[in-house]
C-alpha positions as CSV (number, residue, x, y, z in Angstrom):
1,M,-0.1,-11.4,-15.6
2,N,-1.1,-7.8,-16.9
3,A,-2.7,-4.7,-15.4
4,V,-3.9,-1.4,-16.3
5,V,-3.9,1.2,-13.9
6,T,-5.9,4.6,-14.2
7,G,-4.9,7.6,-12.2
8,S,-1.5,5.6,-11.8
9,T,0.7,8.8,-10.8
10,K,-0.5,9.8,-7.7
11,G,-2.1,8.1,-4.1
12,I,-3.5,5.2,-4.4
13,G,-3.2,4.2,-8.0
14,R,0.7,4.8,-7.9
15,A,1.0,2.6,-4.9
16,L,-1.2,-0.2,-6.8
17,V,1.0,0.2,-9.7
18,L,4.2,-0.3,-7.6
19,G,2.5,-2.9,-5.5
20,L,1.8,-5.1,-8.4
21,L,5.3,-4.8,-10.3
22,R,6.7,-6.1,-7.1
23,E,4.6,-9.1,-7.4
24,G,5.4,-9.8,-11.0
25,W,2.8,-8.2,-13.0
26,N,3.2,-6.0,-15.9
27,V,1.2,-2.8,-15.7
28,A,0.3,-0.4,-18.1
29,A,0.0,2.6,-16.2
30,T,-2.2,5.7,-17.3
31,S,-3.0,9.1,-16.2
32,R,-3.1,12.9,-17.8
33,H,0.1,14.1,-17.1
34,M,3.0,12.3,-19.3
35,E,5.7,13.8,-17.1
36,E,4.5,12.4,-14.0
37,L,3.9,8.9,-15.9
38,Q,8.2,9.3,-16.7
39,L,9.2,9.7,-13.3
40,L,6.8,6.5,-12.0
41,Q,8.6,4.8,-15.0
42,A,11.9,5.5,-14.4
43,E,11.3,4.5,-10.7
44,A,9.7,1.5,-11.2
45,K,12.5,0.3,-13.8
46,K,15.2,1.2,-11.2
47,E,13.3,-0.5,-8.1
48,I,12.0,-4.0,-10.4
49,P,13.9,-3.8,-13.8
50,V,12.2,-7.2,-14.3
51,Q,8.5,-6.3,-15.0
52,E,7.6,-3.9,-17.6
53,C,5.7,-1.0,-16.4
54,L,4.2,1.1,-19.9
55,I,3.0,4.5,-20.0
56,H,0.4,6.3,-21.9
57,A,-1.0,9.8,-21.0
58,V,-4.6,10.3,-21.6
59,E,-7.7,11.9,-20.7
60,I,-10.3,9.1,-20.1
61,K,-13.1,11.5,-20.5
62,K,-12.4,12.4,-23.8
63,K,-13.8,9.2,-26.0
64,K,-11.2,10.0,-28.9
65,N,-8.0,9.9,-26.8
66,T,-8.6,6.6,-25.2
67,I,-6.7,3.3,-26.7
C-alpha cells in the first residue's frame, strides 16, 4: 500500500508518516522544507528499514512546483 502525506515534518503529519510506515505502508512525504524531510527520512530508514519513505519538498500553493 502507498500513501502521500502533506505537511509531513511536524505534528500530525509526521506522526501519520511514521505510523503508516510501521503499519507496512510505503509513504511519499511532502513539506516545504527539504532539510526537515531529510531528517524524517533518515529517522524512518533507521526505525523502519523495510518500508520506503520518499521525500519531496514542495510549496503546494504554487501550482508550478507540484508534481
